[in-house]
Every structure is written in C-alpha cells, then in structure tokens.
C-alpha positions in Angstrom: -14.5 -15.9 40.5 -10.8 -16.4 39.6 -9.0 -19.4 41.0 -6.4 -18.5 43.6 -3.1 -20.3 43.2 -0.8 -21.0 46.1 2.2 -18.7 46.4 5.6 -20.1 45.6 6.6 -20.0 49.2 3.9 -22.7 49.9 6.1 -25.2 48.1 9.4 -26.4 49.6 12.6 -24.8 48.2 14.4 -28.1 48.1 12.5 -31.3 47.4 15.4 -33.5 48.8 14.2 -33.2 52.3 10.6 -34.3 51.5 9.2 -37.7 51.8 7.8 -39.4 48.7 4.2 -38.9 49.7 4.7 -35.2 50.4 6.6 -34.8 47.1 3.8 -36.5 45.2 1.2 -34.2 46.8 3.3 -31.1 45.9 3.7 -32.3 42.4 -0.1 -32.9 42.1 -0.8 -29.4 43.4 1.7 -27.9 40.9 0.2 -29.9 38.0 -3.4 -28.7 38.9 -2.2 -25.1 39.2 -0.3 -25.4 35.9 -3.3 -26.9 34.1 -5.5 -24.1 35.4 -3.0 -21.5 34.3 -2.8 -23.0 30.8 -6.7 -23.0 30.5 -6.7 -19.4 31.7 -4.0 -18.5 29.2 -6.0 -20.1 26.4 -9.2 -18.2 27.3 -7.2 -15.0 27.5 -5.7 -15.6 24.0 -9.1 -16.4 22.6 -10.6 -13.2 23.9 -7.6 -11.2 22.7 -8.0 -12.6 19.2 -11.7 -11.9 19.3 -11.0 -8.3 20.4 -8.4 -7.9 17.7 -10.8 -9.1 15.0 -13.5 -6.8 16.4 -11.1 -3.9 16.3 -10.2 -4.6 12.7 -13.8 -4.8 11.7 -14.6 -1.6 13.5 -11.6 0.1 11.8 -12.9 -1.0 8.4 -16.4 0.3 9.1 -15.0 3.6 10.4 -12.8 4.0 7.3 -15.8 3.3 5.0 -17.9 5.9 6.8 -15.1 8.4 6.6 -14.6 7.8 2.9 -18.3 8.1 2.3 -18.6 11.3 4.3 -15.6 12.8 2.6 -17.1 12.2 -0.9 -20.4 13.7 0.2 -18.6 16.7 1.7 -16.7 17.2 -1.5 -19.9 17.0 -3.6 -21.6 19.5 -1.2 -18.7 22.0 -1.7 -18.9 21.6 -5.5 -22.7 22.3 -5.3 -22.1 25.2 -3.0 -19.6 26.7 -5.5 -22.1 26.4 -8.3 -24.8 28.0 -6.3 -22.4 30.9 -5.3 -21.5 31.4 -8.9 -25.1 31.4 -10.0 -26.1 33.9 -7.3 -23.2 36.2 -8.2 -24.0 36.2 -11.9 -27.7 36.9 -11.2 -26.8 39.7 -8.8 -24.5 41.2 -11.5 -27.1 40.9 -14.2 -29.8 42.4 -11.9 -27.5 45.3 -11.0 -26.9 46.0 -14.6 -30.6 46.0 -15.4 -31.4 48.3 -12.4 -28.5 50.7 -13.3 -29.4 50.9 -17.0 -33.1 51.3 -16.3 -32.3 54.1 -13.9 -30.2 55.8 -16.5 -33.0 55.3 -19.1 -35.5 56.9 -16.7 -33.3 59.9 -16.2 -32.6 60.2 -20.0 -36.3 59.9 -20.8 -37.1 63.2 -19.0 -34.4 65.0 -21.0 -35.4 63.4 -24.4 -32.1 61.7 -24.6 -33.3 58.1 -24.1 -32.0 56.6 -27.4 -28.5 55.5 -26.2 -30.0 54.5 -22.9 -32.5 52.2 -24.6 -29.6 50.5 -26.4 -27.7 49.9 -23.2 -31.0 48.7 -21.5 -31.6 46.2 -24.2 -28.0 45.1 -24.0 -28.4 44.6 -20.2 -31.7 42.6 -20.8 -29.8 40.4 -23.3 -27.0 39.8 -20.8 -29.6 39.0 -18.1 -31.3 36.5 -20.5 -27.9 34.9 -21.3 -27.0 34.6 -17.7 -30.4 33.3 -16.7 -30.1 30.6 -19.3 -26.7 29.6 -18.1 -28.0 29.7 -14.5 -30.8 27.3 -15.4 -28.2 24.9 -16.9 -26.1 25.1 -13.7 -29.2 24.5 -11.6 -29.8 21.3 -13.6 -26.3 20.2 -12.7 -26.9 20.9 -9.1 -30.1 18.9 -9.1 -28.3 16.0 -10.7 -25.5 16.1 -8.1 -28.1 16.3 -5.3 -29.9 13.3 -6.6 -26.7 11.3 -7.0 -25.7 12.2 -3.4 -29.1 11.2 -2.1 -29.0 7.9 -3.9 -25.5 7.1 -2.6 -26.6 8.0 0.9 -29.7 5.8 0.6 -27.7 2.9 -0.9 -25.2 2.9 2.0 -27.5 4.0 4.8 -27.3 1.5 7.7 -24.9 -0.9 6.1 -21.7 0.7 7.5 -23.1 1.4 10.9 
C-alpha cells in the first residue's frame, strides 16, 4: 500500500510564527516525507530501467524472428518459382507428346505417318530433355528444402 504524504496545506506557510518545538516537528515530518519520496523515486527509476532493458531485449528477439521468417519466406518463393517452372515445362512437353501422337494416329490411317513419326520422335526427345532438366531442378528444390529445415531446426526455440 502506498504511503500517504500530508498535503502542503498541513504545513504552515510562514515558519516565523511557530515555536521552536513545532518547527522541529514540521521539519522532521518534511524530512521523513522527503526520504520516502526519494526511496520511491529510486524504486521507480530501477523499474523503469528494467522495463527499458526488457523492451530492448524483446525488440532484438522480434527483429531476429522477423529476419529469419523473411529469409525462409524468400527461399519458399524461390522454391515455388522452380516448381512452377517445372510444372509448366512438363505440361508443355506432355501437350506436345499428346498432339504429335494424335496427328500420328490420324496420319497412320491414311498411310501418311512418316512425317508424323519424325515429329513424334522430336516431341519425345524434347520431353526427355525437359524431364532431365526437371530432375535437376527437383534436386535443387530438395537441397533448398533441407537447408531451410536445418536453419529452422537450428534456431527453433532460441529466439522465442
């Protein structure tokens, strides 16, 4: 419970009219009140400094978390871009195969399949080339995923 200090009106405005004993009592009360105020001020300053240090530590932790999350987010976007490119290339290669095979099927019934076979083989070769490139990009994604996982495991719980 806080200490209640007497209001200023409790003390005489002019000490000249006071007897020595009353003046000594008023001085002693003022001294006790002043000492209590100084102790209270010291406690307040100590708590304010503790709070300031805690806020700085919290800010540092929040910045570290934000930096870590930003790097993870950037790596996730990079992996997403690779995956999108891979899917797009496979889709194009698959469409080429389907289209050329369809043309070959039509040409086969009219005995004009020679040129269609050449384009079908070219589409297969393109598909193989894209498939090989896709597997290399997949390896890059797996490496990035493992790096992100290791960085998350290394910092998990330390900044929180």
